[in-house]
N, C-alpha and C positions, 0 to 999 in steps of 0.2 A: 257586505255591513249596511244594516239603513237603521234612519233613526226614527223612533217611534217613541211617543211620549218625554221626547227630550232626551232621550239615552239612544245612545251607538249599541244594537244587537247583532250578530251573526246568524243570517237566516240561509237557507236554500232558496238557487234563483228561482224555484217553480212557484216559491209563496210570495215574490214581488209583486204588489198589484200595481197599478196605475195610481199615483199619487203620493206614493212612498218617496221619501228620502233616501237617495242610495249613496253610499260612499264607497268610493274607487282611490287606490292607494297607487303611486307609482308602479309603472311595469304589471297593472292589472287589466284584465280584459271586463270589457263592460257587459255586464247580464242581461240587458235589457236596453232599450231605446228612451235616454235620458235627453231633458232639456238643462243645460248646465246652468248652474245658480250661485255657485261658490266655486274657486279656485286659491290654492294657495300660490301660483303663477303670479307674475308681474301682470299689473292692469286686469285683472280678472282673466288671462288666458290660460288655456292648456294645449300642449301638446298631443297628437294621437297618430298613431300609426292606422293604414287601411288597408294593409296588403291584402288580409281577410275579405275585402267587398270589392276593392275596383283593382287588387294586384300591384300598386303604388307603394314602394319601400318606401318614398320620405315621409317626412313628417307633414303633417297639416294642424292649423292653430284653428282652435274652438274658442269662440269667446262668449262671456257672461252677456247678457242681454244688455245693450247701452243703459246708463242709467241706474243700473242692476250691480254694480260691483261693490262686492262688501269682501272684508279682510275676513282670513279664516277665523278671528277670534268672535266677529260679530253674530247674533244669532239670526235665525232665519224669522222673517212676519209668518205667521200661521193662518192669515187671511187672504193671503195671496191665489190668485188662481189661474190656471191655464187653459186656455180654451184652442183646439187643434183639430183639421181636417183629421179624417179616418187614413189609417195607416194604407201607404200605397207600397208598390214595390220601387218606386222611383228612387234611386239611393242620393239624386241631386236635389230634390225638392221638398222644401216643407214650408208650410203657410201657420201660423199661429198668433194669439195673441197672451201677454202675460199683464193682467188684471192685476192692478196693484188696490188692494180692499176689496171691500165686498161689491164694487160696482165697477162698470167698464169705463166710466168717464175719465178714468187716467190709466190708460191700457198702453203697454209697449209691446213693438211688434218682434215677432218671432220668425227666425229664418234658419235655412240649412246650417248657418253660422255658429247656430246656437244650438246644434243638436248633435248629443255624442249616440253613436249608434253601435247596438249590437254587436259585437265581434274585432271592432278597434280596440285598442291597447293603449293606455296611458303612458305618456314616455316623457321624463324629464319633467314631471308634477307631482310634487310630493301627495297633495290630498284635492281632491276634486267632490262637489257635490253636487247632485242633479235628483231633478226630479222625473219620475218615471210616467211614460205617458203610454207607451207601448211594450208591452209584454207577451211572452209565450211565444204562440202563433201567430199573433199580430206584430212582431218586429221587421223591421225590412229585412233584414238579413235573413228570417224564417220565410217570407214571402218570396224570397229570391231563390229558394230551395226547392228541388225537386226530386220525388224519387222515382226512379224509371225499371225498377226490376232487376229480373237477371237477363242476360243477351243470349242469343244465339246468333251460328252463324249462318248464312244465308245457303252454304252448301248442306248443310244439315236438313233443310226445307226439301231440297232436290233429292237428297238421299231416301229420304223419309218416302217423297213420292216415286221413287222409282222402286223400293220396296214392295211397296202398297201394288204397283202394276205387276213385279213379278208374284206378288202372291196371288194376284187375280190372274196373271196368266197361269200358274201352278193349278188353280182351282179349274180354270178352263180344260187344263190339259187331262186331269183328273177325272171330268166328268166327262170327255168325249172317249176316253178309253175305257172309262166304264160303260158307257153304251155301247163301243165295238165288243167290248167283253159279254155283255150280256147279247147281243148280235149272235155272235160264233157260238155262244152256249149255246142258243136256241135251235140255231141252224146248223151246224158243225158235228156240234158234241154228240148227236143220236148216231152219226152214221159212223161213231169211231167207238164201237163197247167196251174197247178195252179201257176207256177213260172212266168208265162206270156209270152209274146212273145218273141223269140230267141234274142241275142244279134248280132247286125250286127258288124261281125269283118273284113268288108271292113271300115269302119271308121277308120280315123286315130286318130280322135278325143277319140273314144273309144276303141284303143288300148294303145294310152298314158293316160287316166285316167287307165285302169286296171294296166298298169304296173307302174304308181304311186303309187297307192295303194298298192302293194306288196312291193315297195321300202320303204315307209313310215312305213310299217308294221314290216319291218326288219331292219331298220335302227339304232335296238337297238343292231344287232351284234358288230357294231362298238363302241367300250367304248371310245367315245371322252371325258366323262368327267374323263376318268383315267390320260389325260395330265393334269388338275386341279389339280390334288390328289396327282400328280409324286412333281409338284412345290411347295404344301402346305407340302408334305412329306418332302424335300430337306429344305424347310425353317425351318422345325422342326430338322432335322440333324443339320442344321447350330448351331440353337439353342443348342442342344447337346454338339458340339464341342467347341462351344464359352465358356460354363458355367461348363466344367469339369474341375475341381479343380487339377486334374492329368496333367492338361497342361496348368495351370497357375504357372507362375513364381511370387514367392513373392517379392524377390529383386528388380526386375524391375516392377513389378506392371503389367505385360504381360501376356494375357490372348491369349489362341488360336485364330486367326482371320481369317474368310472363306471371301475371296473377289471373290470366284466362286464355288456357290452353286450347279450348274449345274455336278461339276464334284465330287460331293461327293463318289458316289458310285465306281467312278472310283479307289479312295484310294485303294477299294479292290482287285483291277485288276493288282496292277503294278508287275512286274516282272524283269524289269531292272533299280537301282536305280543308279544316277549319285551324285557323291557328290564334292563338293569341298574340301580342306584341312583346310587350314588356317583360321581360326576363325571359321570353322564346326566341325571338327574331332578334333581340337588341340586350346588352347588358344592362342598360338603362344605367350608363356613365359617361356623363357630357365632358367635353374638354373644351377650354376656349383656344381657339388655333390661329385665326386670323382675324384682322381689322381693318376697316378702313376708316382713315382720319387723315385731316389736314390735306386732303386729296392725294393721298397715298396709302397703297396697299401695305399692312405689314402683317409682319408672321409671329409670332409670341413664340420664344424660344427659352421657355424656365425663365431666367431673371431679368430677359431683355428684349426688343425688339428689333426685329430685323425687315428692313426696307425691302420688299419684293424686287423694284426696279433699280435699286443702285447697290445693292448686299451691305448699305451702311448699318453698323449697329446702334441701337437707340437705349439709353437707361433711361428711368421715369424722370429724373433729374434734368437729362437734357433734352426733353420734349420741348415744343413750344406750349404758349398756353393754350392755345386751341385743343391740342391732344391731351393737354393737361383737365381742361374742364372735362374733356370727353369721358376720361377714364374716372373721375370725381363721380361724373353722372352714372357710370354705371355702379359706383361704390355706394350710391344713396336711394339709385333709383329701384326699388327691390321689395321683397318682404321676407326677407331671410331673420331668421331669429338665431342668436349665441344661445344653444342648448347650456342652460346653468346645471350642474350638477346639484343634485338633490342634497340639500341640507349645506350646499356652500353659500357663503355668505357673500364675497366678491368674487370676479372672474380677475385670476392670476394673468398677467398679462407682464411681459418683460419691460425692463425700462427701458433697454435697447436692444438692438439688433445687429450684430456685426455683419453677420453673414446671412444675405437675404434668401441663401436657400435653406434656411432654416425655417422660413417662412410656412410652407408648406406642412411642415414638423409640429408647427405652433399648435398647443391645445384649444386654441379660439379657431383656426381653420378646419381643425377635426371637431369642431362642435357645430358648424353652421348646419342650421336645419331649414329646409326651402320646401314649400310646397311646389315648386318647379326645379327641376334639376338643372333647366338654362341658367337661372340666379344662381344656383349655387355653383356651379363652372363659372360664370362670368366673375363672380368673388373672388373665386379660387386664381383665376387668371390675373385679377388686380393683386392679389397677394403678393403672387410670385413677383410682380413686378415690383412692390414696393408699396404699395397703397392696401393697407390692411385695415377691413371693417371690424369692428370690436366691440360692437352690438350696440343694444339700445338702452337706456335708463331713463324713463319717465320721458319717452317720446323723444329724447335726443338721442341722435345718430350720431356716435363718437368713430372719427377713420383717423387715422393714425398713418404719417407719411414717414418712410422710412428712406435712406439710414439716420436721417436729422430727428429722427420720433417727435415730429411736429404733430399736434392732433388737431383734427379740423372737428367741429360741432354742428349740427344742425338740427333745427327743431323743426319733426314731421308732424304737419298740420293734418291733412287728410293722405287717404291713399284711394286712389281711383280705380277700383278694382278690374282686374283681366276678367274679360269675357269673349267667350267663340264670337258671338257677333261682333264687339267692338275690336278685336285681333290686336290689344294694348292694354297698357297700364300706365298710369302714372302715378306723381306722388309732389303735393305739395310741401315744401320746406321753407323755412326761415332762417337766414345765415346768420352771422355774429352780427354783420352790420346792420340788419334788419330789413334787408332786401328777403321779397319773397320772389322763391323762384317757383315752378312746375317743370318737373323733368319726364319725360314719357319716351316708352319703347315698345316697341312692338312688329307687327310686319308690317313691310314697306307699303303695301297697297294701303295700310290706314293709317301710317305716319305720314309719308309723302302728299299726301291731300291737305294736311294739314299745317305744310311748311309755306312758308315763304317763298316768292319766287326765286330761283337762284341754280346759275349754271352746274351748283355742286350735286344737284338732283337726280340731273341726270347723268353725271360721272359715279354717283353712288350705286343708280339703277343698274348702270353697266357693269359695276363690280359685284354689285347682288347677284346679278344674273349667273356671273362666273363662279361665285361662288355656290350657288345653288346647283350646277352644271356638276360639282364636284360632289355631291351629295352632303352638301353642309347645311346646317341649320342657321337662318340669318333672321337678323334684327335691326330696325333703326332705333337710332337714339336722336333725339332733340330735347329742347327746352326752350323757356320763356319765361321773362318777369310778368308779375301781377301787383297792382297796384291796390296799395289798401282797400280802395271803392270796390275793385273787382273781386277781391276776396271777400268782401265782406257782403258782396251782393250775390256771390257763391256760397257759402254759408248758409243765407237764409233761404237760398233753394233747396240746399241740399238736406235741412232739416226737415224743411217742408214736405220734401217727397220722403224721406226716410220714415216717414211716421204714418204714410199711407198703407193700408191693410188691401188696397187694390190697384192694381196697374204700378206698383211700389218700382221695380226693376225696368221698367219704360221711363217713368218720372226721372229716377236718378241715372240713367244714360242720358236723358236731355240734359240733365244739370250738368253733367261730365262735359257735353258738346260746348257749352256757353265758355269754357275755359279752355280745353282743347284745340287752341286757334292760333294761328299766326306765329309758329313752332319756327325756330333757328334750328337746321339741322346740323346736329353734331359728327356725327358718321355713322358707322353699321359694323356689325361684330358677326363671324362666323364660328359657331358650335360643331364638333365632331360627336356624334353618339354611335358611341363602340356598338359596332354588330358581333353576333355571336360567330364563332369562327366558320368559314366557308358557308354562313347560311346564305350569299346570294348563288354560289354554285349549286347549294340542295335546292334550292327554289327554281331554278333553270334545270336542274335534271327533272326534278317531278313534273315543271310541266311541258317540257319535252316527253314525259312518260305518257301525257296525257291525262293527270290531273288537274282539275281546277280548285284555284287555292282561294281562298274566304279568309281575311283578316279579321279579325273581331275583337275589338280592346276600348278599354274604357277613355284613352288618350283623346285628347282635343283633334280635330279635322285637320289642322294645320301641322302638328307633329306626325301624327299616324301617315299622312299622305308623303311627307319627308321622309318618313323613315322608307315607308313602299317604295319610294325613287330609290333610296341608296342601297337596300336590300334586294332589287330587283325584281320584287312582287308585282310593282306597275312597270312595264317596258316602256323604254323613252320613245317617245313620239306616238304611242296607240292612241287610239280616239277614247277619250276620257271624257265622263260625264257625272257631274254632279246635281245630287238631290239632298239639299242642305234647309234646315227650319222650314220645310213644307208640310202644314199638316191638313190643309183640307181638302176634302175625298176628291172634290172635280178637278182642283189645281195637281192633285197626286195623280190622278189619271191621265190629263192632261199631257204631263209631265212625262210618265211612263210611256205614252203611247208616241211622244216629240223624240224619245231617247232611242226607243226602240226601231222607230223609222231611219235613224242614224248608224244602224248597225254596230253598236257597242264593244268595244274591248274591255273598258275598266269602269266600272262603276263604283261611287263615292256614295258613302249615306252617313247621316249621324242618328245619334239615338232619338232626338224628337221624332225625326222623320220616320224613323224603323215604325215605333209605334205606332203611327197613323197607316204606314202601309201594310203591318200586321192584322191592322184593326178594320179597315176599309177596301183594300186591294190586295189580299196577300198571294194570290192564282197571280194575277197579271205581274207583282213585283218578284215573284219565284222564275215565271216564264222569262222574263226579262233578265234577271239576273243568273240564269243557269245559261244564259247564251254567251254571257261576257267568257273573258278569260281570265281575267281578276276581280275581285269583290272586295271592297275595304268599307268596313261598316263600326264607325267612332261614337263615344262617349256611350258605351254601350252597359246596363247594369248586367250582373251574372244571370238573371232571368231571361233578359231578351237576348243573351247570347243563345240560351236552350232554347228558346222559342224559334231562333231563325234555324238552328238544327233541326228541331221538329219540324217545320216548315219544308226543308229539303229531304229530309229523311222518310216523309211520308208519300215523294215522289218513287215510287216501287223501283225504277229502273239506275238507282243511285245508290252506291254504298257509300257511307259516310266516315269521315275519321276525323276525330278533334284532338287538339294537343296543346297542353298550356304548364304552366308553371307554380302558378298561385291558386287558392284556397278559391278565387272568385272564377277559377275555369271549372271547378267541380261538375257542376250542373251542365256545362257544354259539355264535358267528358264523360259524364254519364249517361248523357242523353243520345249521343252519336254510336253508329252500329260498334264503331271502335275508338275508345279512349287510350290515348298515349300520353303520360305525364314525365315531366322532365324534373328532377331533383335539384333543384335550383335553390336560388339567394332566399326564395320567400318561403321556404320550408320544404316540407315533403307531402304536404296533406295532397295535392294533384297527382304525384305517384303511387301512393297508398290507394287512393281510390280509383286509378286507371287500370286497363286491364295489360297494357305495357308499360314498362316505365325505363327510361334512357336516360344517361347523364346530360346529353348536349343534344342542340337541335339538328347538328350536322348528320349525327348518326339516325335519324329517320331515313335518310335516303338509303342506307343500307338496310333498315327492316323494312323500308317496304317493297324497294326495290328487288334486292336481292333474296332476303328470308321470306319477302311476301310472293313474289315468283317461284321460287322453290315447293314452299308449302301448300302452294295452290295446284302447282303441277302435279307433286307428288299425290296430293290426295286423290285427285281425279285418277292418277294411274292405278292407285292403289282399290279405288272403288270398282271401276272398270274391269281392273284383273278380276277380281272376287265374283263379279256378277258374269263375266264371259267364261271361267272356269267352273263354275257350277250350272251354266245354261249348256254346256259342253258335255259335262259327265252325265247331265238329266237327259240330253239328246241322243246319247249312246243309250239309255236305257230303255226311252221311250221305241227307239229302231228296234231296239231286242224283243219289245213286245210282238213285232209281226211275226216272229218267228218259235214262239211259245204260247201262242194262241191267246194273247191279252192276257196273260195269267198272272201277272203283276208278279212275276219271278225276278229277280235281281241278278244282272250278268256278272256283276261283281262281287268279290268277297267281301266282307264287311270289313276285315282288318286292313285288306288294299284300300277300301274307301276311305278310312284313317288314317291309313299313311300317305295316301295320295293328298288327302286335304291339308294335314299337321306337316308333314316330313319331304315329300317330293317336291310341292309347290310352291307351300304357302311361306317357310322360312326362306327361300332363295327370290322368289318374287319380291317380297316383305323387303328384303335387304337390297334389292334391286331398287324398289322404290324410296326406301329412307336415302339414299346413296345417287339417287339420278340428277345429273344436272346436263340438261341439254347444251346451255348457255353458259359458260365461263361468269365468272362477276366480274368481272373487267367489261363484258360486252353490257351486261347489265346495269353496271354503273354508268 
């Protein structure tokens, strides 16, 4: 739906042009890239899912440009202009400005926070209106897509070369035998009058007949029937995989599906595996399991806390003031929104809750929508304990404490956004007494240096180390008070920085630094990211089989690294090297040479650096990465994933496979020699576009190590058998020519040749090839 001449009209998306005002309803997919100008949501915000872009299933918030918030009933000014950069494939960057009126004197900055990308889906917002800026082939989604054409197995190239060699050999044999026949006819036949008059070798017709006789006699040397039997074998191989109960998921009723049977044997040749993380290695389900507060380590057990040292249980109301403040900090320091159902006027919340176990089934908790699964897990943990975040009304955060049903209210003044450089996020709040608080949470190496000196810092650091050794994701939590003067100075600096079009992010970051100091440490949290079943065992088995595993993900470096440790992709104690936020060509080359000299085992790279590496030093990067046992690439766009696969694929010695479960993995899956899709929570687009589809990641182990080995070995046996069979039978024919004066006489009856090829040999050996199992499945696994 577009707005033209003040009226809404429905058109096909192909007719949308830049400058059109596009209307999208709840649960609608974006047809092009839009700058959000109007939303029916609170404060001019709307929620979207970006699973088709970066694979993340959680909701993200897109906002109307600041000071441009309009209610759904207001009209849209007709003289405003949007100036923006040309479209790029970078999904996380956008710069532009919204000029109010005819001139640029009064302009609002536009960032990625104001951009609705094609492919995202509107959720929880009745109606949004945006201005189309990139359409058709210029959308960021389209720039991240690529068509790779049909795939063929590397074995087919070798088979075709072998067939060409056999054809050449056959021609050589025919020519040699013809020349010998001509010599015999010239020298021997005249001495044997009973053979009749000598042949006239000057006749072109006679030469053609003799040459054709030998050609027809020895055409058995080329096993043309092998191609038919190979295709028949592949059909049986597809049948074996499809009906393998170990590749069947009973919960989803999904078997292994083969979309490209010509790649069956290629499964056994893979030596580089590219894998997505979210939804592939992990379930993307966080759980709040431990916390360190009041100098004690607590384990969360549903509605109470268990002290690890004493075994004593605590309810929320029994905690001391310091621990209570810690959980209040978790309940307010976040950007989680409570999704309101479309058409619902108020959030229905119970007046009282008698049993805290009912909190997790409460409709409010079910509606938590977070840009980070960590924040959602923390709030769910707090809700279990009896501290329920009820939502935000006009920047007023409402927290309810059960069982007393006491409601706490905080006015949110500012959100200091998280970034991979800062490794933390903060909020500035005003409580009912008027006191201004700054709450901060983030990585310990980002929070601890900004805290006041205290013995607790060392204790918390030791406990966080213990959490990390268990594969848990950790966060440190701190706070401080702000005076009115400090807050006023911060607001002035923030407004000034936010209106700059150049170096805006750097200026805002410097502004944040002025208040995120002299913090009081409150404690630390530990979260468990649920991994897919047997993912660690699967990765270890594949690495033991000689595969090098690259994890390509859109997640932050810290998140991906922790998951890499937990799922055993990154071996503990290995030589690990990071290349993060390095873009200069000389600096990149020096860093690569430094790491290369250190004999690396694990390499971690982020998306910004990948762009520079692929532009300036692709060969050096590929040489270094291929020496590593494991490679982790973070904050990648779908196009960058595909480009990395292409870089490795060009190395002729390597056979690549890519596995993923989301639409953002399709380019990578299609680019690799073998694409494997998982029919997961993000949909089945990856499974439909892949060469092979499996229900769960753990089944990849059996698919590659068992079926891949059997298919590869059986094909080799089948091809060699047909070649040797035909060479043997034609060899007998060649030897027989010694006894028939090279007259191209066949030693075999034609019926016998047909039976030999089809009945006596082919069926039995083909069956043997289908059932060949030199090693048992247990040995291969």
